Wavefront OBJ file of the C-alpha trace (Angstrom):
o trace
v -2.451 -62.730 32.658
v -2.811 -59.067 30.451
v -1.760 -58.938 27.045
v -1.215 -55.336 25.715
v -0.951 -54.295 22.277
v 0.266 -50.787 20.967
v 1.046 -49.251 17.628
v 4.186 -48.291 17.436
v 4.680 -46.438 14.201
v 6.577 -49.320 11.935
v 5.838 -52.024 14.172
v 3.339 -53.374 16.663
v 4.518 -54.360 20.585
v 2.798 -57.033 22.433
v 3.623 -57.220 26.097
v 2.627 -60.201 27.516
v 3.962 -61.298 31.562
v 6.752 -59.162 31.040
v 8.225 -60.052 28.126
v 8.396 -57.459 25.063
v 7.643 -58.471 21.352
v 7.851 -56.131 18.649
v 6.529 -57.646 15.255
v 7.181 -55.531 12.177
v 4.235 -54.441 10.093
v 4.978 -55.965 6.590
v 5.594 -59.395 8.664
v 2.239 -59.389 9.724
v 0.385 -61.883 6.178
v -2.737 -62.089 7.633
v -5.023 -61.631 10.493
v -8.067 -63.913 11.696
v -10.178 -65.096 14.111
v -9.821 -68.662 15.539
v -12.777 -70.739 17.733
v -14.301 -66.690 18.386
v -12.323 -66.006 20.956
v -8.494 -66.383 19.352
v -6.727 -63.630 17.266
v -3.950 -65.284 15.124
v -0.892 -63.219 13.171
v 0.748 -64.878 10.718
v 3.695 -63.792 9.937
v 4.776 -66.296 7.014
v 7.411 -68.669 9.190
v 4.729 -71.499 9.343
v 2.418 -72.169 11.975
v 4.951 -72.805 14.263
v 6.046 -68.691 14.228
v 2.316 -67.435 14.369
v 1.333 -65.173 17.409
v -2.149 -66.192 19.119
v -4.159 -63.633 21.255
v -6.675 -65.257 23.442
v -9.382 -62.524 23.896
v -10.279 -63.081 27.219
v -6.373 -61.608 27.979
v -6.222 -58.070 26.278
v -6.214 -55.284 28.206
v -5.266 -52.540 25.882
v -6.671 -51.958 23.614
v -10.128 -52.106 26.218
v -13.528 -51.937 25.366
v -13.758 -54.468 22.912
v -16.424 -56.921 22.782
v -14.994 -59.848 20.540
v -11.938 -61.041 19.178
v -13.496 -60.182 15.907
v -13.099 -56.464 17.424
v -9.676 -56.914 18.251
v -8.503 -58.477 15.418
v -10.896 -55.377 13.691
v -8.169 -53.130 16.373
v -4.816 -54.883 15.110
v -5.939 -54.153 11.245
v -6.344 -50.666 12.186
v -3.879 -50.959 13.562
v -1.445 -51.693 11.113
v -3.108 -49.676 8.078
v -2.574 -47.119 10.673
v 1.085 -44.575 11.657
v -0.823 -42.105 13.507
v 0.991 -43.970 17.374
v 4.698 -43.899 15.033
v 6.873 -40.800 14.641
v 6.941 -41.234 10.514
v 4.242 -39.595 8.446
v 4.660 -38.435 4.379
v 4.270 -34.806 5.167
v 7.696 -35.569 7.606
v 9.611 -37.329 5.140
v 8.694 -34.557 3.092
v 10.209 -32.158 5.824
v 12.637 -34.485 5.947
v 13.921 -34.890 1.976
v 14.131 -31.464 1.684
v 16.317 -31.352 4.725
v 18.719 -33.896 2.909
v 18.433 -32.200 -0.756
v 20.091 -29.274 1.039
v 22.879 -30.786 3.047
v 23.451 -32.839 -0.161
v 23.166 -28.743 -1.915
v 25.569 -27.308 0.825
v 28.528 -30.560 0.448
v 28.331 -30.446 -3.654
v 29.405 -26.457 -3.042
v 31.767 -27.740 -0.884
v 33.094 -30.344 -3.249
v 33.389 -27.330 -6.210
v 35.113 -25.347 -3.814
v 37.585 -27.817 -2.946
v 38.224 -28.769 -6.297
v 38.754 -25.052 -7.784
v 40.976 -23.568 -5.189
v 38.707 -21.323 -3.599
v 38.207 -22.978 -0.165
v 41.458 -25.324 -0.011
v 41.592 -26.279 -3.800
v 42.040 -30.002 -2.077
v 45.856 -28.576 -2.022
v 47.320 -30.676 1.243
v 51.003 -29.242 0.913
v 52.224 -26.130 0.721
v 52.792 -24.581 -3.864
v 55.210 -21.818 -2.729
v 57.713 -22.134 0.588
v 59.692 -19.354 1.950
v 62.549 -19.906 3.635
v 64.944 -16.923 3.525
v 64.297 -15.296 7.190
v 65.873 -17.531 9.758
v 63.750 -19.013 11.756
v 61.163 -17.968 10.190
v 58.891 -20.232 7.047
v 56.001 -19.094 5.137
v 54.271 -21.537 2.897
v 51.712 -20.771 0.644
v 48.766 -22.477 -0.111
v 47.161 -21.375 -3.225
v 46.091 -23.407 -6.812
v 48.862 -24.435 -8.609
v 49.419 -21.422 -11.625
v 48.566 -18.708 -8.878
v 49.916 -15.307 -9.409
v 51.446 -14.110 -6.382
v 49.968 -10.573 -6.396
v 46.495 -11.793 -6.122
v 44.462 -12.242 -3.602
v 44.235 -16.120 -3.360
v 46.702 -17.165 -0.723
v 46.360 -18.815 2.516
v 50.246 -18.341 3.725
v 51.011 -20.211 7.123
v 54.025 -18.252 8.753
v 56.337 -21.092 10.991
v 58.622 -19.937 13.625
v 60.663 -21.242 15.955
v 62.244 -19.732 18.860
v 64.608 -22.866 20.558
v 62.670 -25.885 21.177
v 59.144 -23.971 20.416
v 57.902 -23.991 17.834
v 54.763 -21.846 16.548
v 51.949 -22.535 13.592
v 50.164 -19.158 12.211
v 48.583 -18.044 9.512
v 47.598 -14.453 7.915
v 44.635 -12.754 9.111
v 44.323 -15.632 11.867
v 42.606 -17.900 9.506
v 43.310 -20.304 6.371
v 41.161 -18.498 4.020
v 42.691 -18.168 0.758
v 42.136 -14.455 0.532
v 45.514 -13.221 0.639
v 48.571 -11.852 -1.289
v 51.352 -14.256 -1.567
v 54.117 -11.246 -2.277
v 52.687 -9.382 1.266
v 53.227 -12.315 3.232
v 56.218 -10.358 5.423
v 53.651 -7.394 5.872
v 50.446 -9.512 7.577
v 49.255 -9.743 10.204
v 49.547 -13.597 11.769
v 47.650 -15.202 14.235
v 46.972 -19.233 15.215
v 43.769 -20.376 14.135
v 41.051 -20.841 16.408
v 38.336 -23.564 16.216
v 35.190 -22.055 17.589
l 1 2 3 4 5 6 7 8 9 10 11 12 13 14 15 16 17 18 19 20 21 22 23 24 25 26 27 28 29 30 31 32 33 34 35 36 37 38 39 40 41 42 43 44 45 46 47 48 49 50 51 52 53 54 55 56 57 58 59 60 61 62 63 64 65 66 67 68 69 70 71 72 73 74 75 76 77 78 79 80 81 82 83 84 85 86 87 88 89 90 91 92 93 94 95 96 97 98 99 100 101 102 103 104 105 106 107 108 109 110 111 112 113 114 115 116 117 118 119 120 121 122 123 124 125 126 127 128 129 130 131 132 133 134 135 136 137 138 139 140 141 142 143 144 145 146 147 148 149 150 151 152 153 154 155 156 157 158 159 160 161 162 163 164 165 166 167 168 169 170 171 172 173 174 175 176 177 178 179 180 181 182 183 184 185 186 187 188 189 190 191 192
């Protein structure tokens, strides 16, 4: 019978007769040698739940002289995270990346709440239906001057049964002047 024990970072992987047992390192309360040929992993759930490993059956880790060395090898696996992916340096790098993402999301939230990128506005604040078969929808923050370049302008045209939605400059950016809506170039928004 071959038993193999591997360090998988946060857990130990024990292979026995084709079965795999994953034991969280945090679960293991004590490691001790019993009768000089068995190592017991106490996982704190009572005697019937302990894991017993007969030294003579262990092929990995290899080259151990006795159950005491097996116990020490398992203890070394518990103390190290060399084979796992998580390290303090990697965690610090991930935290840096997450803080960067948080900063971008915070900036986007400010933009959305102040009108710089949609103002959180889902309804147009100006609608012009004065031209037959064309509707102009103007999006900006409430109280925006119609002469300032702070508008996203949508043009909706109807040709028989076809309705076309286009935006000034082909985008939904808040950089157009509402008063110039008739002279702007319109195109569908291209999603990339």
